[in-house]
C-alpha positions as CSV (number, residue, x, y, z in Angstrom):
1,M,-73.8,-9.4,21.3
2,T,-76.5,-11.9,22.3
3,K,-77.0,-12.2,26.0
4,D,-76.5,-15.6,27.6
5,V,-79.8,-16.6,29.1
6,L,-78.1,-19.1,31.5
7,I,-74.9,-18.4,33.3
8,E,-72.8,-21.5,34.5
9,Q,-70.2,-21.0,37.2
10,R,-68.0,-23.6,38.9
11,D,-66.2,-23.2,42.2
12,A,-64.6,-26.1,44.0
13,G,-67.3,-28.7,43.1
14,L,-70.2,-26.3,43.2
15,L,-72.0,-25.6,39.9
16,T,-74.1,-22.5,40.0
17,L,-76.8,-22.1,37.4
18,T,-78.2,-18.6,37.1
19,L,-81.3,-18.0,35.1
20,N,-80.4,-14.8,33.2
21,R,-83.6,-13.1,31.8
22,P,-84.0,-10.4,34.5
23,E,-85.9,-8.1,32.1
24,R,-88.6,-10.9,32.0
25,R,-88.1,-11.9,35.7
26,N,-86.3,-15.0,34.5
27,A,-89.4,-16.4,32.9
28,L,-88.8,-19.7,31.1
29,S,-88.5,-19.1,27.4
30,G,-87.8,-22.1,25.1
31,E,-84.2,-21.2,24.9
32,L,-83.7,-20.9,28.6
33,S,-85.5,-24.1,29.3
34,E,-83.4,-26.0,26.7
35,R,-80.2,-24.5,28.0
36,L,-81.1,-25.4,31.6
37,L,-82.0,-28.9,30.6
38,V,-78.7,-29.5,29.0
39,A,-76.8,-28.0,31.9
40,V,-78.6,-30.2,34.4
41,Q,-78.1,-33.3,32.3
42,R,-74.4,-32.5,32.1
43,A,-74.2,-31.8,35.9
44,D,-75.8,-35.2,36.6
45,R,-73.1,-37.0,34.6
46,D,-70.1,-34.9,35.7
47,P,-68.3,-36.4,38.7
48,D,-66.5,-33.1,39.3
49,V,-69.8,-31.5,40.0
50,R,-70.6,-32.2,43.7
51,A,-73.6,-29.9,44.3
52,V,-75.8,-27.7,42.2
53,L,-77.2,-24.3,43.1
54,V,-80.1,-22.8,41.0
55,R,-80.7,-19.1,41.3
56,G,-82.1,-16.2,39.3
57,A,-80.4,-13.0,38.1
58,G,-81.6,-9.5,39.1
59,G,-83.2,-10.4,42.4
60,T,-85.8,-12.8,41.1
61,F,-85.7,-16.5,41.1
62,C,-88.2,-17.4,38.3
63,V,-91.8,-16.5,37.6
64,G,-92.4,-19.6,35.6
65,G,-93.5,-19.8,32.0
66,D,-93.3,-16.7,29.8
67,V,-97.0,-15.7,29.8
68,K,-96.3,-12.7,27.6
69,A,-94.8,-15.1,24.9
70,M,-97.8,-17.4,25.4
71,A,-100.2,-14.5,24.7
72,E,-98.3,-13.6,21.6
73,G,-98.7,-17.2,20.4
74,A,-95.1,-18.3,20.6
75,E,-94.6,-22.1,19.7
76,R,-98.2,-22.4,18.6
77,S,-97.2,-23.3,15.1
78,A,-96.4,-26.8,16.5
79,T,-99.1,-29.4,16.9
80,V,-100.6,-30.2,20.3
81,D,-98.7,-33.5,20.4
82,Q,-95.4,-31.8,19.5
83,R,-95.9,-29.3,22.3
84,V,-96.7,-32.0,24.8
85,R,-93.5,-33.8,23.9
86,T,-91.5,-30.6,24.2
87,L,-92.9,-29.7,27.6
88,R,-92.4,-33.3,28.8
89,Q,-88.7,-33.2,27.7
90,R,-88.1,-29.8,29.4
91,S,-89.7,-31.1,32.6
92,E,-86.8,-33.5,32.9
93,I,-85.1,-30.5,34.5
94,S,-87.2,-31.2,37.6
95,R,-86.7,-35.0,37.7
96,L,-82.9,-34.7,37.3
97,L,-82.6,-32.1,40.1
98,H,-84.8,-34.3,42.3
99,E,-83.0,-37.6,41.5
100,M,-79.3,-36.8,40.6
101,A,-76.9,-38.4,43.1
102,K,-75.6,-35.0,44.5
103,P,-77.2,-32.3,46.5
104,T,-79.2,-29.6,44.7
105,V,-80.2,-26.2,46.3
106,A,-82.6,-23.5,45.1
107,L,-81.7,-19.9,46.2
108,I,-85.0,-18.0,46.1
109,E,-84.8,-14.2,45.9
110,G,-87.8,-12.2,44.9
111,A,-90.5,-14.3,43.2
112,A,-90.8,-18.0,42.6
113,A,-94.0,-18.8,40.7
114,G,-95.5,-21.5,38.6
115,A,-92.9,-23.7,36.9
116,G,-90.2,-21.6,38.6
117,L,-91.5,-22.8,42.0
118,S,-91.8,-26.3,40.6
119,I,-88.1,-26.2,39.7
120,A,-87.3,-24.9,43.2
121,L,-89.4,-27.8,44.8
122,A,-87.4,-30.3,42.7
123,C,-84.2,-29.3,44.5
124,D,-83.2,-31.1,47.7
125,F,-83.1,-27.8,49.7
126,R,-84.6,-24.3,49.4
127,I,-83.5,-21.1,51.0
128,A,-85.6,-18.0,50.5
129,G,-85.5,-14.3,51.4
130,E,-87.9,-13.6,54.2
131,Q,-90.0,-11.3,52.0
132,A,-89.7,-13.5,48.9
133,K,-93.0,-14.3,47.1
134,L,-93.8,-18.0,46.4
135,T,-97.0,-19.1,44.6
136,M,-98.0,-21.9,42.2
137,A,-99.8,-19.2,40.2
138,F,-101.1,-21.7,37.5
139,A,-104.8,-21.1,38.3
140,K,-104.4,-17.4,37.7
141,V,-103.5,-18.0,34.1
142,G,-105.9,-20.8,33.5
143,L,-103.3,-23.6,33.4
144,S,-103.1,-26.9,35.3
145,G,-99.4,-27.0,36.1
146,D,-96.1,-28.5,34.9
147,F,-92.5,-29.3,35.8
148,G,-93.6,-31.8,38.4
149,G,-95.0,-29.3,41.0
150,S,-98.1,-31.5,41.7
151,Y,-96.0,-34.6,42.4
152,L,-93.4,-32.7,44.5
153,L,-95.9,-30.8,46.6
154,A,-98.0,-33.9,47.3
155,K,-94.9,-35.8,48.4
156,L,-93.6,-32.8,50.5
157,L,-96.7,-31.5,52.1
158,G,-99.5,-34.0,51.4
159,G,-102.5,-33.9,49.1
160,A,-104.6,-31.4,51.1
161,A,-101.8,-28.8,51.2
162,A,-101.0,-29.3,47.5
163,R,-104.7,-28.7,46.6
164,D,-104.6,-25.4,48.5
165,L,-101.4,-24.2,46.9
166,Y,-102.6,-25.2,43.4
167,I,-106.3,-24.3,43.4
168,N,-106.4,-21.4,45.9
169,S,-102.9,-20.3,44.8
170,P,-102.0,-18.1,47.9
171,V,-98.9,-15.9,47.7
172,L,-96.6,-16.9,50.5
173,T,-93.7,-14.8,51.8
174,G,-90.4,-16.7,52.4
175,A,-91.2,-16.7,56.1
176,E,-94.7,-18.1,55.6
177,A,-93.3,-20.7,53.2
178,R,-90.9,-21.9,55.9
179,A,-93.6,-22.1,58.5
180,R,-95.5,-24.4,56.1
181,G,-92.5,-26.6,55.4
182,L,-92.1,-25.3,51.8
183,V,-88.6,-24.0,52.3
184,H,-85.9,-25.2,54.7
185,R,-84.2,-21.9,55.6
186,T,-84.8,-18.2,55.3
187,A,-82.6,-15.2,55.6
188,S,-83.1,-11.5,55.3
189,D,-83.5,-10.4,51.7
190,A,-80.2,-8.7,51.9
191,E,-78.3,-11.7,53.2
192,V,-80.1,-14.7,51.5
193,A,-77.8,-14.8,48.5
194,A,-74.6,-15.1,50.6
195,A,-76.3,-17.6,53.0
196,G,-77.5,-19.8,50.1
197,I,-74.1,-19.8,48.4
198,E,-72.4,-20.7,51.7
199,W,-74.8,-23.6,52.3
200,A,-74.3,-24.9,48.8
201,Q,-70.6,-24.7,49.1
202,E,-70.8,-26.7,52.3
203,L,-72.8,-29.4,50.6
204,A,-70.3,-29.5,47.6
205,S,-67.4,-30.2,50.1
206,G,-69.3,-33.1,51.7
207,P,-69.2,-36.9,51.2
208,T,-70.8,-36.8,47.8
209,V,-71.1,-40.6,47.3
210,A,-72.9,-40.9,50.6
211,F,-75.1,-38.0,49.8
212,G,-76.1,-39.6,46.6
213,Y,-77.0,-42.9,48.3
214,M,-79.0,-41.0,50.9
215,K,-81.1,-39.3,48.2
216,Q,-81.7,-42.6,46.4
217,A,-82.8,-44.4,49.6
218,I,-85.2,-41.6,50.6
219,N,-86.7,-41.5,47.1
220,L,-87.0,-45.3,47.1
221,A,-88.7,-45.3,50.5
222,G,-91.5,-43.2,49.0
223,H,-92.9,-46.2,47.1
224,A,-91.0,-49.4,48.1
225,S,-91.5,-51.7,51.0
226,M,-89.4,-51.5,54.1
227,A,-87.7,-54.7,53.2
228,T,-86.7,-53.4,49.8
229,T,-85.4,-50.2,51.4
230,L,-83.4,-52.1,54.0
231,D,-81.7,-54.2,51.3
232,F,-80.9,-50.9,49.4
233,E,-79.5,-49.3,52.6
234,A,-77.4,-52.3,53.5
235,M,-75.8,-52.5,50.1
236,N,-75.0,-48.9,49.7
237,H,-73.9,-48.4,53.4
238,I,-71.2,-51.1,52.9
239,R,-70.3,-49.6,49.5
240,C,-69.6,-46.3,51.4
241,T,-67.1,-48.1,53.7
242,A,-64.9,-48.6,50.7
243,T,-64.8,-44.9,49.7
244,D,-61.9,-42.6,50.3
245,D,-64.3,-40.2,52.1
246,H,-65.3,-42.7,54.7
247,K,-61.6,-43.7,55.3
248,E,-60.8,-40.0,55.6
249,A,-63.7,-39.4,58.0
250,A,-62.6,-42.3,60.2
251,A,-59.0,-41.1,60.3
252,A,-60.2,-37.6,61.1
253,F,-62.4,-38.9,63.9
254,V,-59.5,-40.7,65.5
255,A,-57.3,-37.7,65.1
256,K,-60.0,-35.4,66.4
257,R,-59.9,-33.1,63.4
258,K,-62.3,-32.1,60.7
259,P,-62.4,-34.4,57.6
260,T,-61.5,-33.1,54.2
261,F,-63.8,-34.9,51.7
262,K,-63.0,-35.3,48.0
263,G,-66.3,-36.8,46.9
264,Q,-65.1,-40.2,46.2
């Protein structure tokens, strides 16, 4: 029986995507990349998915591209242009995780390296084990980087920090990554999986429409004028007042109870 390289699980609005090549530390084979892209595209469109959690099987997040397969010459039968198009298409995984109108969380156990770390950076939130190992790693294998890591790191930490993490390629523990602002939360290696799932479930039970507009406004603010951002905020803030979630929150506030959001 062929092993499923990507496990998809749903629980009350939370879609968990588990990279399932533990024997290769969840390195991104062509099959895994294509499966992950399709799953993320589907999650982006599916209104029943209210948050996405990305994790790896076997105690490792993802060590990036499958360097062993690269050394064996996998996919080299294609032309350079064909390989560029394929990589660009697969890189849509990062864009969709970054831009989809619902929260995305990376649960980092063990190692997150190269394209694996880029995918984690594309998520809205990252939680890592205190002793997890995070590194861009590309320089160590003579590559320049993919899956949006350069864009995401420059936006997140600035150009100087991005240069350090790419060119010098330090290996950071989860605790060190949090101190640098690379991850949002840490937990002990034994507890990080439970903590990450709990966090993602909380996000999946939140006001999904409002979360989506928040993400869009923050992404817009990275390149638009303040006036444009104010226009966008005003339009979507008023749209939120018409949602069932806002009405429920207002009623809960008056009744002094916790609101129950349905994501609409």
